[in-house]
C-alpha positions as CSV (number, residue, x, y, z in Angstrom):
1,X,-0.6,-0.1,0.0
2,X,2.8,2.5,0.6
3,X,4.5,2.5,-3.1
4,X,1.4,3.2,-3.9
5,X,0.7,6.2,-1.7
6,X,4.3,7.3,-3.6
7,X,3.2,6.5,-6.2
8,X,-0.2,9.3,-6.2
9,X,2.4,11.4,-4.8
10,X,5.9,10.9,-7.6
11,X,2.1,11.5,-10.1
12,X,0.8,14.5,-8.4
13,X,4.8,16.3,-8.0
14,X,5.5,15.6,-11.1
15,X,2.7,17.0,-12.9
16,X,3.2,20.9,-10.1
17,X,7.0,20.1,-11.8
18,X,5.3,20.1,-14.9
19,X,3.7,22.9,-15.0
20,X,5.3,25.8,-12.9
21,X,8.2,24.4,-16.1
22,X,5.4,25.0,-18.9
23,X,4.2,28.2,-17.9
24,X,8.6,29.2,-17.5
25,X,8.1,28.3,-21.0
26,X,5.4,30.2,-22.0
27,X,6.7,33.0,-20.3
28,X,10.8,33.1,-20.9
29,X,11.1,31.2,-23.4
30,X,13.9,28.2,-23.8
31,X,13.2,25.0,-25.4
32,X,15.3,22.6,-22.9
33,X,12.6,23.9,-20.1
34,X,9.9,23.0,-22.7
35,X,12.5,19.6,-23.1
36,X,11.8,19.2,-19.2
37,X,8.6,20.5,-18.9
38,X,7.4,17.3,-21.6
39,X,10.3,15.3,-19.3
40,X,8.4,15.9,-16.1
41,X,4.8,15.5,-17.2
42,X,5.9,12.4,-18.8
43,X,6.8,10.3,-15.8
44,X,3.3,12.1,-13.5
45,X,1.5,9.7,-17.4
46,X,3.2,6.6,-15.7
47,X,3.5,6.7,-12.6
48,X,-0.9,7.2,-12.6
49,X,-1.2,5.1,-15.4
50,X,-0.3,2.6,-12.4
51,X,-1.9,3.8,-10.5
52,X,-5.3,3.4,-11.9
53,X,-4.4,0.0,-12.6
54,X,-4.1,-1.1,-10.2
55,X,-8.3,0.6,-9.5
56,X,-7.0,3.0,-7.3
57,X,-9.4,5.9,-9.5
58,X,-11.2,8.3,-6.3
59,X,-7.0,8.5,-4.9
60,X,-6.5,9.7,-8.3
61,X,-9.7,12.2,-8.2
62,X,-9.1,12.7,-5.2
63,X,-4.9,13.4,-6.8
64,X,-5.8,15.5,-9.5
65,X,-7.9,18.1,-7.4
66,X,-5.4,18.4,-5.0
67,X,-3.5,19.5,-7.9
68,X,-6.1,21.5,-9.0
69,X,-6.4,23.6,-5.8
70,X,-2.1,23.6,-5.7
71,X,-1.8,24.6,-9.2
72,X,-3.8,27.6,-8.6
73,X,-2.3,28.6,-4.9
74,X,1.1,28.2,-7.3
75,X,-0.2,30.7,-9.9
76,X,-0.7,33.5,-8.0
77,X,2.0,33.4,-5.2
78,X,4.9,32.6,-8.0
79,X,3.9,34.1,-11.0
80,X,1.4,36.6,-9.9
81,X,-1.3,35.6,-11.1
82,X,-4.5,37.2,-10.2
83,X,-8.2,34.8,-9.4
84,X,-11.1,36.0,-11.0
85,X,-14.6,34.9,-8.4
86,X,-15.4,32.6,-11.6
87,X,-11.6,30.3,-10.1
88,X,-13.1,31.5,-6.0
89,X,-16.0,29.7,-7.1
90,X,-14.5,26.9,-8.8
91,X,-11.3,25.8,-6.1
92,X,-14.7,26.6,-3.6
93,X,-16.2,23.5,-5.7
94,X,-12.4,21.8,-5.8
95,X,-12.9,22.1,-2.1
96,X,-16.0,20.4,-1.3
97,X,-16.0,17.8,-3.8
98,X,-13.0,17.0,-1.1
99,X,-15.7,16.4,2.0
100,X,-17.7,14.4,-0.5
101,X,-15.3,12.3,-1.5
102,X,-14.0,12.2,2.5
103,X,-18.0,11.2,3.5
104,X,-18.2,8.8,1.3
105,X,-14.9,6.9,1.9
106,X,-16.8,4.9,5.7
107,X,-18.7,2.7,2.7
108,X,-15.5,1.3,1.1
109,X,-14.9,-0.9,3.7
110,X,-17.9,-3.0,3.4
111,X,-19.8,-5.0,0.0
112,X,-21.0,-2.3,-2.6
113,X,-24.7,-3.0,-1.0
114,X,-24.1,-0.7,2.4
115,X,-23.2,2.1,0.3
116,X,-26.6,2.0,-1.9
117,X,-28.7,0.4,1.3
118,X,-27.3,4.1,3.7
119,X,-28.6,5.7,0.9
120,X,-31.8,4.0,1.2
121,X,-32.6,4.4,4.7
122,X,-31.6,8.3,4.7
123,X,-34.2,8.8,1.3
124,X,-36.9,6.9,4.0
125,X,-36.1,9.2,6.9
126,X,-36.3,12.2,4.8
127,X,-40.1,11.5,3.9
128,X,-40.9,9.9,7.0
129,X,-41.8,6.9,7.0
130,X,-39.3,5.2,9.5
131,X,-36.2,2.8,7.9
132,X,-36.5,0.7,5.1
133,X,-35.6,-2.6,5.8
134,X,-37.2,-5.2,6.1
135,X,-39.6,-3.3,3.5
136,X,-38.6,-4.5,0.5
137,X,-36.3,-6.1,-1.5
138,X,-32.9,-5.3,-0.4
139,X,-30.8,-3.4,-3.5
140,X,-28.2,-4.8,-5.3
């Protein structure tokens, strides 16, 4: 499991480095900077593909969202970019999506039916009918 976290961190660092190098290339030019950026992004993609091959899609999605936030902060701090209201709204939605991912994480331990049946119970409580367990077919 530790190697997966290492791969996820390496992919995130490679994508961040590649993005910073591409911004420097756009500002100042230089073929070697572009070559380093392509190399960093290529290594990040190789690490990312290994993660997806082992079914770690949720971790990869969280990594991508975290990178968007990190790159926005880096762009503002290192390059003096100014974020407009739609960009602030996008960052807020990215943070909200990380929170939503963390809320569904507890259902990954059990089987797939745990999440769908828990959602069914919440819907029944909202409709003020009590729990639906035992009052019909189980989902899944």
